[in-house]
N, C-alpha and C positions, 0 to 999 in steps of 0.2 A: 824616736817614737816607740814606746814599748808595745803598742798595739800589734806590731808585727808578730809577736809571740803568742797572741791570743787566737784561739780558734775562731772560725767564722760564727757570727751571730746567727741564731736560728732564722729561717726564712719565712716570709709571709706565706700563708696558705698551709703550712705544716700543722699537723696535730700538735697541740701544746703538750709537752711532757707533764705528767702529774708531779706534784711536789708536796712535801710535808715539812713545814718550817715550825720552829718554836718562836712564838711572838714574845714581846717584852714582858708579858705576864706569866710566861711559862706554859701557855696553852698552845695546842697544835693548830696550825692554819694550813688548809690544803686547797687545791684548785676546786675540788668537789664542793667545798663550803660555799663557793660563789657561782655555782652553776646557773646559767641563764643571764649572767652579767658580764660586762666588760671587766677585765682585771688588768691593771697596769702593774707589772713587776718592775720596780725602779731600784736598780742596783746602785749602791754607793760604796766607794772603796773604804772609807773610814770617816768617822764623824769629824768634820772640819768646816771652816766657813763657807766653802763652795757648796757643800752638802746642805748646810743650813739654808742657803739662798734657795736651792731647789726645793727642799722640804717645806719652807715657808710658802713658796709659790703654790705647792699642792694644798697646803693648809688653807691659804687665803682664798682658794678657788674650790674648796671642798663641796660647796653647795652646787656649783656648776657640774662637778663630776657626779654627784649624787643624782642630779637632774637628768644626767645622761646614762644612768644605770651602770656607773663605773665605780669600781673599788680600787683604791690605791694601796699597794703593799710595798713598803721599803724593804730591801733585802741587802744584808751585808754578812760578813763573817764575824761581826762583833757578838759578844755574849748577850743573852737576853737581859741581864742586869745593866750592861752598858747601853743597850737599846732603850730600856725603860728610862734611864736617866736622861738620855737624849730626847726622847719623846716628851717627857714631863717638862724638861727645860724650855722647849719651844711649843708646847701645847699642840703637838701634832694629833689630829683627830683620826688617824689611821694607824694600822699595825706596822711596827718595825720588826722584821723577821730575821732570825738568825739561821743561816744555812751552814750549820756546823760541819756537816760532812761534805759540803760543797757539791753534792750530786746534782742538784737542780741548776746551780750556777754553771757547771760544766755542760749539762744537757742543753741549756739555753745559749751558751756561748759567752757567758759573763766571766768565765775563768777557763784557762787552758786545761788545767787538771787539778786534782785534789791537793797538790803541793803549792798552789797559788797562795801568796800571802794575803792578798786582798782582791776583791772583785773589781772588774772594770766598770767604769761609769757608763752603763748602757741601760736601755729600757726595752721591754717587750709588752705590747698590748695584745691581750688574748680576747677574742670575741666571745659572745654568748654561746656560739656553736663549739667552743673549745679549740678553735684553730687560731693561729697567730694572725692578727689583723694588721699589725704594724710592728716593725722592729727598728730601733733607734741606735745605730752604731756610734753616732756622734751626738753628744748631748751638751748643750750650753745651759748650765744650771738656771740662769735667769729667764731663759726663753722656753725651756722645755715644757712647763705646765701648759702654757698657751698653745704650744705645738701639738700636744696630745689632745687638748680640747678641740682644736681645729680638725684633727683627724677624726675625733668622735663625731663632730658635725658632718664631716664628709661621709663617714660610714653609716651614720644615723638612719 
């Protein structure tokens, strides 16, 4: 299990570190852009079938996330161009963000350090207050969207 080399995932209750990503269209996306909302940072290691399952789950439930004042942001080390192709192929209605310098991924615990080749499949839910509301160190792609929705109900 390669998880042993990964730093610990950020803890619930901590102030969420700020971030600045480049989305699939080359625009900057930051935590401040979504102040007052829940923000799910969903890291995926590389575009592959398991990622598609998870991404489609968020896509197919996007109205439920919108109804709960929640924003989905996919995060990887892939280039904005690769993320755009992936988003377009599966009609994802949310941003796919490139963490090129890996600073946010390291701060949140999705990568051990800036030399990491890919992000770990983890998620972090940030509350409207800017604090970590939930952290998911183990993610089952098919179940994760419903898991996050259940947590949003609980936090609601």
